[in-house]
TORKOL-4160 file (C-alpha; in steps of 0.2 Angstrom, whole numbers, padded with zeros to 4 digits, m for minus):
416
<pt num="1" X="0165" Y="m0194" Z="m0141"/>
<pt num="2" X="0167" Y="m0188" Z="m0158"/>
<pt num="3" X="0184" Y="m0186" Z="m0154"/>
<pt num="4" X="0190" Y="m0205" Z="m0157"/>
<pt num="5" X="0190" Y="m0210" Z="m0178"/>
<pt num="6" X="0174" Y="m0220" Z="m0175"/>
<pt num="7" X="0163" Y="m0209" Z="m0168"/>
<pt num="8" X="0170" Y="m0195" Z="m0183"/>
<pt num="9" X="0166" Y="m0214" Z="m0196"/>
<pt num="10" X="0148" Y="m0214" Z="m0192"/>
<pt num="11" X="0144" Y="m0196" Z="m0193"/>
<pt num="12" X="0150" Y="m0198" Z="m0209"/>
<pt num="13" X="0140" Y="m0213" Z="m0215"/>
<pt num="14" X="0126" Y="m0203" Z="m0210"/>
<pt num="15" X="0129" Y="m0191" Z="m0217"/>
<pt num="16" X="0131" Y="m0201" Z="m0234"/>
<pt num="17" X="0115" Y="m0208" Z="m0231"/>
<pt num="18" X="0105" Y="m0190" Z="m0228"/>
<pt num="19" X="0114" Y="m0186" Z="m0243"/>
<pt num="20" X="0111" Y="m0202" Z="m0252"/>
<pt num="21" X="0091" Y="m0201" Z="m0247"/>
<pt num="22" X="0089" Y="m0186" Z="m0258"/>
<pt num="23" X="0100" Y="m0188" Z="m0274"/>
<pt num="24" X="0101" Y="m0204" Z="m0280"/>
<pt num="25" X="0093" Y="m0215" Z="m0270"/>
<pt num="26" X="0079" Y="m0206" Z="m0280"/>
<pt num="27" X="0082" Y="m0212" Z="m0293"/>
<pt num="28" X="0071" Y="m0229" Z="m0291"/>
<pt num="29" X="0055" Y="m0223" Z="m0287"/>
<pt num="30" X="0052" Y="m0238" Z="m0279"/>
<pt num="31" X="0063" Y="m0232" Z="m0265"/>
<pt num="32" X="0055" Y="m0216" Z="m0262"/>
<pt num="33" X="0048" Y="m0222" Z="m0247"/>
<pt num="34" X="0063" Y="m0228" Z="m0240"/>
<pt num="35" X="0073" Y="m0213" Z="m0244"/>
<pt num="36" X="0061" Y="m0204" Z="m0234"/>
<pt num="37" X="0062" Y="m0213" Z="m0218"/>
<pt num="38" X="0081" Y="m0213" Z="m0222"/>
<pt num="39" X="0083" Y="m0196" Z="m0223"/>
<pt num="40" X="0072" Y="m0195" Z="m0207"/>
<pt num="41" X="0084" Y="m0207" Z="m0197"/>
<pt num="42" X="0103" Y="m0201" Z="m0202"/>
<pt num="43" X="0095" Y="m0180" Z="m0200"/>
<pt num="44" X="0089" Y="m0186" Z="m0182"/>
<pt num="45" X="0104" Y="m0199" Z="m0178"/>
<pt num="46" X="0120" Y="m0182" Z="m0184"/>
<pt num="47" X="0112" Y="m0170" Z="m0171"/>
<pt num="48" X="0110" Y="m0183" Z="m0158"/>
<pt num="49" X="0127" Y="m0188" Z="m0161"/>
<pt num="50" X="0133" Y="m0168" Z="m0161"/>
<pt num="51" X="0128" Y="m0170" Z="m0141"/>
<pt num="52" X="0141" Y="m0182" Z="m0141"/>
<pt num="53" X="0153" Y="m0168" Z="m0150"/>
<pt num="54" X="0169" Y="m0162" Z="m0140"/>
<pt num="55" X="0165" Y="m0147" Z="m0132"/>
<pt num="56" X="0175" Y="m0131" Z="m0137"/>
<pt num="57" X="0186" Y="m0131" Z="m0122"/>
<pt num="58" X="0195" Y="m0148" Z="m0128"/>
<pt num="59" X="0201" Y="m0140" Z="m0143"/>
<pt num="60" X="0218" Y="m0134" Z="m0148"/>
<pt num="61" X="0222" Y="m0116" Z="m0158"/>
<pt num="62" X="0225" Y="m0119" Z="m0177"/>
<pt num="63" X="0219" Y="m0105" Z="m0189"/>
<pt num="64" X="0203" Y="m0107" Z="m0200"/>
<pt num="65" X="0207" Y="m0122" Z="m0211"/>
<pt num="66" X="0207" Y="m0112" Z="m0231"/>
<pt num="67" X="0221" Y="m0107" Z="m0232"/>
<pt num="68" X="0232" Y="m0122" Z="m0238"/>
<pt num="69" X="0237" Y="m0126" Z="m0255"/>
<pt num="70" X="0224" Y="m0139" Z="m0258"/>
<pt num="71" X="0211" Y="m0128" Z="m0253"/>
<pt num="72" X="0218" Y="m0117" Z="m0268"/>
<pt num="73" X="0216" Y="m0128" Z="m0280"/>
<pt num="74" X="0198" Y="m0133" Z="m0276"/>
<pt num="75" X="0193" Y="m0116" Z="m0276"/>
<pt num="76" X="0200" Y="m0113" Z="m0294"/>
<pt num="77" X="0194" Y="m0132" Z="m0298"/>
<pt num="78" X="0175" Y="m0128" Z="m0292"/>
<pt num="79" X="0176" Y="m0114" Z="m0298"/>
<pt num="80" X="0179" Y="m0119" Z="m0317"/>
<pt num="81" X="0168" Y="m0136" Z="m0314"/>
<pt num="82" X="0153" Y="m0123" Z="m0306"/>
<pt num="83" X="0155" Y="m0111" Z="m0320"/>
<pt num="84" X="0154" Y="m0121" Z="m0336"/>
<pt num="85" X="0143" Y="m0134" Z="m0331"/>
<pt num="86" X="0131" Y="m0119" Z="m0325"/>
<pt num="87" X="0133" Y="m0110" Z="m0340"/>
<pt num="88" X="0128" Y="m0122" Z="m0349"/>
<pt num="89" X="0113" Y="m0126" Z="m0338"/>
<pt num="90" X="0107" Y="m0105" Z="m0340"/>
<pt num="91" X="0110" Y="m0107" Z="m0359"/>
<pt num="92" X="0098" Y="m0123" Z="m0363"/>
<pt num="93" X="0083" Y="m0120" Z="m0348"/>
<pt num="94" X="0080" Y="m0099" Z="m0348"/>
<pt num="95" X="0070" Y="m0092" Z="m0334"/>
<pt num="96" X="0050" Y="m0094" Z="m0338"/>
<pt num="97" X="0037" Y="m0092" Z="m0327"/>
<pt num="98" X="0025" Y="m0104" Z="m0333"/>
<pt num="99" X="0039" Y="m0117" Z="m0327"/>
<pt num="100" X="0045" Y="m0110" Z="m0312"/>
<pt num="101" X="0038" Y="m0094" Z="m0306"/>
<pt num="102" X="0052" Y="m0092" Z="m0291"/>
<pt num="103" X="0065" Y="m0082" Z="m0302"/>
<pt num="104" X="0054" Y="m0071" Z="m0312"/>
<pt num="105" X="0043" Y="m0066" Z="m0295"/>
<pt num="106" X="0063" Y="m0062" Z="m0288"/>
<pt num="107" X="0065" Y="m0052" Z="m0303"/>
<pt num="108" X="0051" Y="m0040" Z="m0302"/>
<pt num="109" X="0052" Y="m0038" Z="m0285"/>
<pt num="110" X="0069" Y="m0032" Z="m0287"/>
<pt num="111" X="0065" Y="m0021" Z="m0303"/>
<pt num="112" X="0052" Y="m0011" Z="m0292"/>
<pt num="113" X="0064" Y="m0013" Z="m0276"/>
<pt num="114" X="0079" Y="m0003" Z="m0287"/>
<pt num="115" X="0068" Y="0010" Z="m0295"/>
<pt num="116" X="0064" Y="0016" Z="m0279"/>
<pt num="117" X="0046" Y="0009" Z="m0280"/>
<pt num="118" X="0049" Y="0000" Z="m0261"/>
<pt num="119" X="0028" Y="0003" Z="m0253"/>
<pt num="120" X="0026" Y="m0007" Z="m0270"/>
<pt num="121" X="0036" Y="m0022" Z="m0270"/>
<pt num="122" X="0022" Y="m0034" Z="m0263"/>
<pt num="123" X="0011" Y="m0028" Z="m0275"/>
<pt num="124" X="0003" Y="m0040" Z="m0289"/>
<pt num="125" X="0015" Y="m0043" Z="m0304"/>
<pt num="126" X="0001" Y="m0043" Z="m0319"/>
<pt num="127" X="0013" Y="m0052" Z="m0332"/>
<pt num="128" X="0015" Y="m0067" Z="m0320"/>
<pt num="129" X="m0002" Y="m0077" Z="m0315"/>
<pt num="130" X="m0013" Y="m0062" Z="m0322"/>
<pt num="131" X="m0006" Y="m0054" Z="m0304"/>
<pt num="132" X="0000" Y="m0066" Z="m0294"/>
<pt num="133" X="0006" Y="m0056" Z="m0276"/>
<pt num="134" X="0023" Y="m0059" Z="m0272"/>
<pt num="135" X="0028" Y="m0070" Z="m0255"/>
<pt num="136" X="0045" Y="m0071" Z="m0255"/>
<pt num="137" X="0055" Y="m0065" Z="m0239"/>
<pt num="138" X="0066" Y="m0052" Z="m0241"/>
<pt num="139" X="0083" Y="m0059" Z="m0236"/>
<pt num="140" X="0078" Y="m0071" Z="m0252"/>
<pt num="141" X="0075" Y="m0059" Z="m0264"/>
<pt num="142" X="0086" Y="m0044" Z="m0262"/>
<pt num="143" X="0103" Y="m0052" Z="m0263"/>
<pt num="144" X="0095" Y="m0055" Z="m0281"/>
<pt num="145" X="0096" Y="m0034" Z="m0285"/>
<pt num="146" X="0117" Y="m0037" Z="m0288"/>
<pt num="147" X="0110" Y="m0048" Z="m0303"/>
<pt num="148" X="0099" Y="m0036" Z="m0309"/>
<pt num="149" X="0107" Y="m0018" Z="m0310"/>
<pt num="150" X="0121" Y="m0031" Z="m0319"/>
<pt num="151" X="0109" Y="m0035" Z="m0333"/>
<pt num="152" X="0112" Y="m0053" Z="m0330"/>
<pt num="153" X="0104" Y="m0069" Z="m0325"/>
<pt num="154" X="0098" Y="m0072" Z="m0309"/>
<pt num="155" X="0104" Y="m0088" Z="m0308"/>
<pt num="156" X="0125" Y="m0083" Z="m0307"/>
<pt num="157" X="0121" Y="m0078" Z="m0290"/>
<pt num="158" X="0110" Y="m0093" Z="m0286"/>
<pt num="159" X="0128" Y="m0101" Z="m0292"/>
<pt num="160" X="0137" Y="m0091" Z="m0282"/>
<pt num="161" X="0131" Y="m0094" Z="m0269"/>
<pt num="162" X="0130" Y="m0114" Z="m0272"/>
<pt num="163" X="0152" Y="m0109" Z="m0274"/>
<pt num="164" X="0153" Y="m0104" Z="m0258"/>
<pt num="165" X="0145" Y="m0118" Z="m0250"/>
<pt num="166" X="0156" Y="m0132" Z="m0256"/>
<pt num="167" X="0169" Y="m0120" Z="m0255"/>
<pt num="168" X="0166" Y="m0118" Z="m0235"/>
<pt num="169" X="0165" Y="m0135" Z="m0234"/>
<pt num="170" X="0180" Y="m0143" Z="m0241"/>
<pt num="171" X="0191" Y="m0130" Z="m0235"/>
<pt num="172" X="0190" Y="m0140" Z="m0219"/>
<pt num="173" X="0203" Y="m0154" Z="m0229"/>
<pt num="174" X="0216" Y="m0159" Z="m0221"/>
<pt num="175" X="0225" Y="m0172" Z="m0235"/>
<pt num="176" X="0243" Y="m0172" Z="m0230"/>
<pt num="177" X="0234" Y="m0179" Z="m0214"/>
<pt num="178" X="0231" Y="m0197" Z="m0224"/>
<pt num="179" X="0216" Y="m0199" Z="m0212"/>
<pt num="180" X="0203" Y="m0211" Z="m0223"/>
<pt num="181" X="0189" Y="m0200" Z="m0215"/>
<pt num="182" X="0195" Y="m0185" Z="m0226"/>
<pt num="183" X="0194" Y="m0198" Z="m0242"/>
<pt num="184" X="0177" Y="m0203" Z="m0236"/>
<pt num="185" X="0173" Y="m0185" Z="m0233"/>
<pt num="186" X="0179" Y="m0178" Z="m0250"/>
<pt num="187" X="0169" Y="m0192" Z="m0258"/>
<pt num="188" X="0153" Y="m0186" Z="m0252"/>
<pt num="189" X="0156" Y="m0171" Z="m0258"/>
<pt num="190" X="0158" Y="m0173" Z="m0275"/>
<pt num="191" X="0145" Y="m0183" Z="m0276"/>
<pt num="192" X="0135" Y="m0173" Z="m0269"/>
<pt num="193" X="0140" Y="m0158" Z="m0280"/>
<pt num="194" X="0138" Y="m0168" Z="m0297"/>
<pt num="195" X="0121" Y="m0172" Z="m0292"/>
<pt num="196" X="0119" Y="m0154" Z="m0289"/>
<pt num="197" X="0126" Y="m0150" Z="m0307"/>
<pt num="198" X="0121" Y="m0164" Z="m0316"/>
<pt num="199" X="0105" Y="m0169" Z="m0310"/>
<pt num="200" X="0099" Y="m0150" Z="m0311"/>
<pt num="201" X="0084" Y="m0157" Z="m0322"/>
<pt num="202" X="0078" Y="m0166" Z="m0309"/>
<pt num="203" X="0077" Y="m0154" Z="m0295"/>
<pt num="204" X="0080" Y="m0137" Z="m0303"/>
<pt num="205" X="0094" Y="m0132" Z="m0288"/>
<pt num="206" X="0102" Y="m0121" Z="m0299"/>
<pt num="207" X="0090" Y="m0117" Z="m0318"/>
<pt num="208" X="0073" Y="m0114" Z="m0307"/>
<pt num="209" X="0079" Y="m0111" Z="m0286"/>
<pt num="210" X="0086" Y="m0099" Z="m0275"/>
<pt num="211" X="0089" Y="m0111" Z="m0262"/>
<pt num="212" X="0109" Y="m0111" Z="m0264"/>
<pt num="213" X="0108" Y="m0092" Z="m0256"/>
<pt num="214" X="0097" Y="m0101" Z="m0243"/>
<pt num="215" X="0112" Y="m0114" Z="m0239"/>
<pt num="216" X="0125" Y="m0102" Z="m0238"/>
<pt num="217" X="0115" Y="m0093" Z="m0225"/>
<pt num="218" X="0115" Y="m0107" Z="m0215"/>
<pt num="219" X="0133" Y="m0111" Z="m0217"/>
<pt num="220" X="0134" Y="m0093" Z="m0210"/>
<pt num="221" X="0127" Y="m0098" Z="m0194"/>
<pt num="222" X="0135" Y="m0114" Z="m0191"/>
<pt num="223" X="0150" Y="m0103" Z="m0193"/>
<pt num="224" X="0142" Y="m0090" Z="m0182"/>
<pt num="225" X="0139" Y="m0104" Z="m0166"/>
<pt num="226" X="0155" Y="m0112" Z="m0168"/>
<pt num="227" X="0163" Y="m0097" Z="m0164"/>
<pt num="228" X="0152" Y="m0093" Z="m0153"/>
<pt num="229" X="0152" Y="m0076" Z="m0162"/>
<pt num="230" X="0134" Y="m0071" Z="m0155"/>
<pt num="231" X="0133" Y="m0054" Z="m0165"/>
<pt num="232" X="0135" Y="m0065" Z="m0180"/>
<pt num="233" X="0124" Y="m0077" Z="m0173"/>
<pt num="234" X="0109" Y="m0065" Z="m0172"/>
<pt num="235" X="0113" Y="m0057" Z="m0191"/>
<pt num="236" X="0113" Y="m0078" Z="m0197"/>
<pt num="237" X="0097" Y="m0080" Z="m0187"/>
<pt num="238" X="0089" Y="m0064" Z="m0196"/>
<pt num="239" X="0094" Y="m0068" Z="m0213"/>
<pt num="240" X="0091" Y="m0088" Z="m0213"/>
<pt num="241" X="0072" Y="m0084" Z="m0205"/>
<pt num="242" X="0068" Y="m0070" Z="m0215"/>
<pt num="243" X="0074" Y="m0083" Z="m0232"/>
<pt num="244" X="0063" Y="m0097" Z="m0225"/>
<pt num="245" X="0054" Y="m0100" Z="m0210"/>
<pt num="246" X="0063" Y="m0117" Z="m0206"/>
<pt num="247" X="0073" Y="m0110" Z="m0193"/>
<pt num="248" X="0056" Y="m0105" Z="m0182"/>
<pt num="249" X="0058" Y="m0119" Z="m0167"/>
<pt num="250" X="0077" Y="m0116" Z="m0167"/>
<pt num="251" X="0076" Y="m0097" Z="m0161"/>
<pt num="252" X="0065" Y="m0104" Z="m0143"/>
<pt num="253" X="0076" Y="m0117" Z="m0141"/>
<pt num="254" X="0094" Y="m0105" Z="m0142"/>
<pt num="255" X="0085" Y="m0094" Z="m0131"/>
<pt num="256" X="0082" Y="m0106" Z="m0119"/>
<pt num="257" X="0102" Y="m0111" Z="m0121"/>
<pt num="258" X="0107" Y="m0097" Z="m0117"/>
<pt num="259" X="0095" Y="m0093" Z="m0101"/>
<pt num="260" X="0100" Y="m0109" Z="m0092"/>
<pt num="261" X="0119" Y="m0104" Z="m0095"/>
<pt num="262" X="0117" Y="m0088" Z="m0088"/>
<pt num="263" X="0123" Y="m0081" Z="m0102"/>
<pt num="264" X="0112" Y="m0066" Z="m0102"/>
<pt num="265" X="0123" Y="m0054" Z="m0113"/>
<pt num="266" X="0125" Y="m0064" Z="m0124"/>
<pt num="267" X="0105" Y="m0066" Z="m0127"/>
<pt num="268" X="0105" Y="m0047" Z="m0129"/>
<pt num="269" X="0119" Y="m0045" Z="m0141"/>
<pt num="270" X="0109" Y="m0059" Z="m0152"/>
<pt num="271" X="0094" Y="m0053" Z="m0149"/>
<pt num="272" X="0098" Y="m0034" Z="m0154"/>
<pt num="273" X="0109" Y="m0041" Z="m0170"/>
<pt num="274" X="0093" Y="m0051" Z="m0175"/>
<pt num="275" X="0083" Y="m0036" Z="m0174"/>
<pt num="276" X="0090" Y="m0022" Z="m0178"/>
<pt num="277" X="0092" Y="m0030" Z="m0194"/>
<pt num="278" X="0074" Y="m0033" Z="m0194"/>
<pt num="279" X="0072" Y="m0015" Z="m0190"/>
<pt num="280" X="0083" Y="m0009" Z="m0207"/>
<pt num="281" X="0080" Y="m0023" Z="m0218"/>
<pt num="282" X="0063" Y="m0024" Z="m0217"/>
<pt num="283" X="0052" Y="m0012" Z="m0205"/>
<pt num="284" X="0059" Y="0003" Z="m0212"/>
<pt num="285" X="0059" Y="m0002" Z="m0230"/>
<pt num="286" X="0043" Y="m0010" Z="m0233"/>
<pt num="287" X="0032" Y="m0004" Z="m0220"/>
<pt num="288" X="0023" Y="m0015" Z="m0204"/>
<pt num="289" X="0009" Y="m0021" Z="m0215"/>
<pt num="290" X="0022" Y="m0030" Z="m0227"/>
<pt num="291" X="0029" Y="m0037" Z="m0211"/>
<pt num="292" X="0013" Y="m0045" Z="m0204"/>
<pt num="293" X="0008" Y="m0052" Z="m0219"/>
<pt num="294" X="0024" Y="m0066" Z="m0220"/>
<pt num="295" X="0016" Y="m0070" Z="m0203"/>
<pt num="296" X="0000" Y="m0074" Z="m0215"/>
<pt num="297" X="0009" Y="m0084" Z="m0227"/>
<pt num="298" X="0010" Y="m0102" Z="m0219"/>
<pt num="299" X="m0010" Y="m0103" Z="m0219"/>
<pt num="300" X="m0010" Y="m0104" Z="m0240"/>
<pt num="301" X="0004" Y="m0118" Z="m0241"/>
<pt num="302" X="m0012" Y="m0129" Z="m0236"/>
<pt num="303" X="m0021" Y="m0122" Z="m0252"/>
<pt num="304" X="m0007" Y="m0123" Z="m0262"/>
<pt num="305" X="m0003" Y="m0142" Z="m0253"/>
<pt num="306" X="m0018" Y="m0149" Z="m0261"/>
<pt num="307" X="m0015" Y="m0141" Z="m0279"/>
<pt num="308" X="0002" Y="m0148" Z="m0281"/>
<pt num="309" X="m0005" Y="m0165" Z="m0276"/>
<pt num="310" X="m0016" Y="m0162" Z="m0287"/>
<pt num="311" X="m0007" Y="m0156" Z="m0303"/>
<pt num="312" X="0012" Y="m0164" Z="m0299"/>
<pt num="313" X="0007" Y="m0181" Z="m0287"/>
<pt num="314" X="0024" Y="m0186" Z="m0293"/>
<pt num="315" X="0031" Y="m0173" Z="m0280"/>
<pt num="316" X="0025" Y="m0181" Z="m0265"/>
<pt num="317" X="0025" Y="m0199" Z="m0271"/>
<pt num="318" X="0043" Y="m0201" Z="m0279"/>
<pt num="319" X="0052" Y="m0187" Z="m0268"/>
<pt num="320" X="0057" Y="m0186" Z="m0251"/>
<pt num="321" X="0048" Y="m0180" Z="m0236"/>
<pt num="322" X="0035" Y="m0187" Z="m0225"/>
<pt num="323" X="0019" Y="m0179" Z="m0234"/>
<pt num="324" X="0018" Y="m0195" Z="m0246"/>
<pt num="325" X="0011" Y="m0204" Z="m0227"/>
<pt num="326" X="m0001" Y="m0193" Z="m0223"/>
<pt num="327" X="m0011" Y="m0190" Z="m0242"/>
<pt num="328" X="m0020" Y="m0179" Z="m0250"/>
<pt num="329" X="m0032" Y="m0176" Z="m0238"/>
<pt num="330" X="m0023" Y="m0177" Z="m0223"/>
<pt num="331" X="m0013" Y="m0159" Z="m0228"/>
<pt num="332" X="m0022" Y="m0152" Z="m0212"/>
<pt num="333" X="m0016" Y="m0162" Z="m0201"/>
<pt num="334" X="0004" Y="m0163" Z="m0207"/>
<pt num="335" X="0004" Y="m0143" Z="m0206"/>
<pt num="336" X="m0002" Y="m0144" Z="m0187"/>
<pt num="337" X="0009" Y="m0156" Z="m0186"/>
<pt num="338" X="0025" Y="m0149" Z="m0194"/>
<pt num="339" X="0023" Y="m0133" Z="m0182"/>
<pt num="340" X="0021" Y="m0142" Z="m0165"/>
<pt num="341" X="0035" Y="m0155" Z="m0170"/>
<pt num="342" X="0046" Y="m0140" Z="m0177"/>
<pt num="343" X="0042" Y="m0128" Z="m0160"/>
<pt num="344" X="0041" Y="m0141" Z="m0148"/>
<pt num="345" X="0056" Y="m0157" Z="m0151"/>
<pt num="346" X="0070" Y="m0145" Z="m0151"/>
<pt num="347" X="0065" Y="m0134" Z="m0135"/>
<pt num="348" X="0062" Y="m0152" Z="m0126"/>
<pt num="349" X="0082" Y="m0157" Z="m0133"/>
<pt num="350" X="0088" Y="m0142" Z="m0125"/>
<pt num="351" X="0083" Y="m0145" Z="m0109"/>
<pt num="352" X="0085" Y="m0163" Z="m0110"/>
<pt num="353" X="0104" Y="m0160" Z="m0113"/>
<pt num="354" X="0106" Y="m0147" Z="m0103"/>
<pt num="355" X="0101" Y="m0155" Z="m0087"/>
<pt num="356" X="0109" Y="m0170" Z="m0092"/>
<pt num="357" X="0128" Y="m0163" Z="m0095"/>
<pt num="358" X="0121" Y="m0149" Z="m0083"/>
<pt num="359" X="0144" Y="m0150" Z="m0076"/>
<pt num="360" X="0150" Y="m0151" Z="m0092"/>
<pt num="361" X="0154" Y="m0145" Z="m0111"/>
<pt num="362" X="0136" Y="m0143" Z="m0117"/>
<pt num="363" X="0142" Y="m0129" Z="m0129"/>
<pt num="364" X="0136" Y="m0140" Z="m0147"/>
<pt num="365" X="0118" Y="m0141" Z="m0139"/>
<pt num="366" X="0116" Y="m0125" Z="m0149"/>
<pt num="367" X="0121" Y="m0134" Z="m0166"/>
<pt num="368" X="0115" Y="m0152" Z="m0163"/>
<pt num="369" X="0094" Y="m0143" Z="m0161"/>
<pt num="370" X="0097" Y="m0133" Z="m0173"/>
<pt num="371" X="0102" Y="m0147" Z="m0186"/>
<pt num="372" X="0087" Y="m0157" Z="m0178"/>
<pt num="373" X="0076" Y="m0141" Z="m0183"/>
<pt num="374" X="0079" Y="m0142" Z="m0200"/>
<pt num="375" X="0076" Y="m0159" Z="m0202"/>
<pt num="376" X="0060" Y="m0161" Z="m0193"/>
<pt num="377" X="0054" Y="m0144" Z="m0203"/>
<pt num="378" X="0060" Y="m0151" Z="m0222"/>
<pt num="379" X="0054" Y="m0172" Z="m0218"/>
<pt num="380" X="0037" Y="m0162" Z="m0211"/>
<pt num="381" X="0036" Y="m0151" Z="m0223"/>
<pt num="382" X="0018" Y="m0146" Z="m0235"/>
<pt num="383" X="0028" Y="m0147" Z="m0251"/>
<pt num="384" X="0044" Y="m0158" Z="m0251"/>
<pt num="385" X="0050" Y="m0151" Z="m0266"/>
<pt num="386" X="0067" Y="m0158" Z="m0268"/>
<pt num="387" X="0077" Y="m0146" Z="m0271"/>
<pt num="388" X="0073" Y="m0139" Z="m0251"/>
<pt num="389" X="0079" Y="m0153" Z="m0245"/>
<pt num="390" X="0101" Y="m0148" Z="m0249"/>
<pt num="391" X="0101" Y="m0134" Z="m0236"/>
<pt num="392" X="0100" Y="m0146" Z="m0222"/>
<pt num="393" X="0112" Y="m0156" Z="m0233"/>
<pt num="394" X="0125" Y="m0142" Z="m0232"/>
<pt num="395" X="0123" Y="m0140" Z="m0214"/>
<pt num="396" X="0128" Y="m0159" Z="m0211"/>
<pt num="397" X="0143" Y="m0157" Z="m0222"/>
<pt num="398" X="0148" Y="m0140" Z="m0216"/>
<pt num="399" X="0148" Y="m0148" Z="m0198"/>
<pt num="400" X="0154" Y="m0166" Z="m0203"/>
<pt num="401" X="0172" Y="m0155" Z="m0209"/>
<pt num="402" X="0172" Y="m0146" Z="m0191"/>
<pt num="403" X="0171" Y="m0160" Z="m0180"/>
<pt num="404" X="0184" Y="m0169" Z="m0193"/>
<pt num="405" X="0196" Y="m0154" Z="m0186"/>
<pt num="406" X="0187" Y="m0152" Z="m0170"/>
<pt num="407" X="0202" Y="m0156" Z="m0158"/>
<pt num="408" X="0214" Y="m0145" Z="m0170"/>
<pt num="409" X="0202" Y="m0130" Z="m0171"/>
<pt num="410" X="0200" Y="m0116" Z="m0158"/>
<pt num="411" X="0185" Y="m0104" Z="m0161"/>
<pt num="412" X="0187" Y="m0087" Z="m0164"/>
<pt num="413" X="0183" Y="m0084" Z="m0147"/>
<pt num="414" X="0190" Y="m0093" Z="m0137"/>
<pt num="415" X="0205" Y="m0086" Z="m0145"/>
<pt num="416" X="0204" Y="m0069" Z="m0139"/>
């Protein structure tokens, strides 16, 4: 059980390996193949270990640990750190669609949205690549409307998301406990943050991507799972799924878990909150056609992957992910493997774990299957851009921080 100090240390070691395999190890391209294997093994190991974590019934009641003076200092220090380094990144690396077109496309989509041209949001953009067609899901681009309204750099949203995710992780710490695992956890957090900020020229996590927003969504979802807040789980699932498709295998696994446990009321709440978000934030403003086109996007990834292999092979050879072992001629097989494993493995784990722990506390199955789903998806993704893998790291860090406090923290739902 993770209630023992040694088990928590093992969890933190796996989290550290997962983080290092997509950060500092990649500074040596010769180790890219090893880093890819270690990232997969560490992620799977974390998922399995979570199944052995203490159940919610064994945890004593305390407040969510955000209010300590230590965390107050960390909030201020990290805000200053991210602000000054991030501002330097923004000054030295202007947004340019010829270098990375994600944020420039999102900016045009938001301009159309704010101008009331909702039916034209997904029309081609003439000023970018002679008419590129936007593909980003609503939860990915709509939050950046705040930056467009304020006429500021869109990447301030990115940096705020990074800060919130890091604060959510560090808030679990209790430095007065003098626990070696807390120091280990803090070291991992600072190493990770240092890489994200100081190594941006390698991965573009701040300068080019919108991924910190996705990481924040997943932390929100993990928090909802910990607290068994099913309306928030539905909202978090919507935000995660309609930013990236990585969650596609977890939704059926979670539904299987709820049905097995006889939690039909919770299933209805989960599905209702997610469907309401879908109706209000996708179908009503953008129409059914926009909704339909989202399901045709994955088929385009195979062609896109072939172009990346041709123009930027180092994305595969020098980075994480298992696509390098398939090669440029087997992108179709890789994509099929991605779909099958992402959907099948989490569902099988949910079924197996439930029957194995039928008369025990099985409340950590959703968290374990969520982590496994993300690990499989990103390790078998068609185009393994480095910045994509940091979402999985944040899930691990936030989850590990929670289990450091597992015997002390009672979820919100259990306090009623």
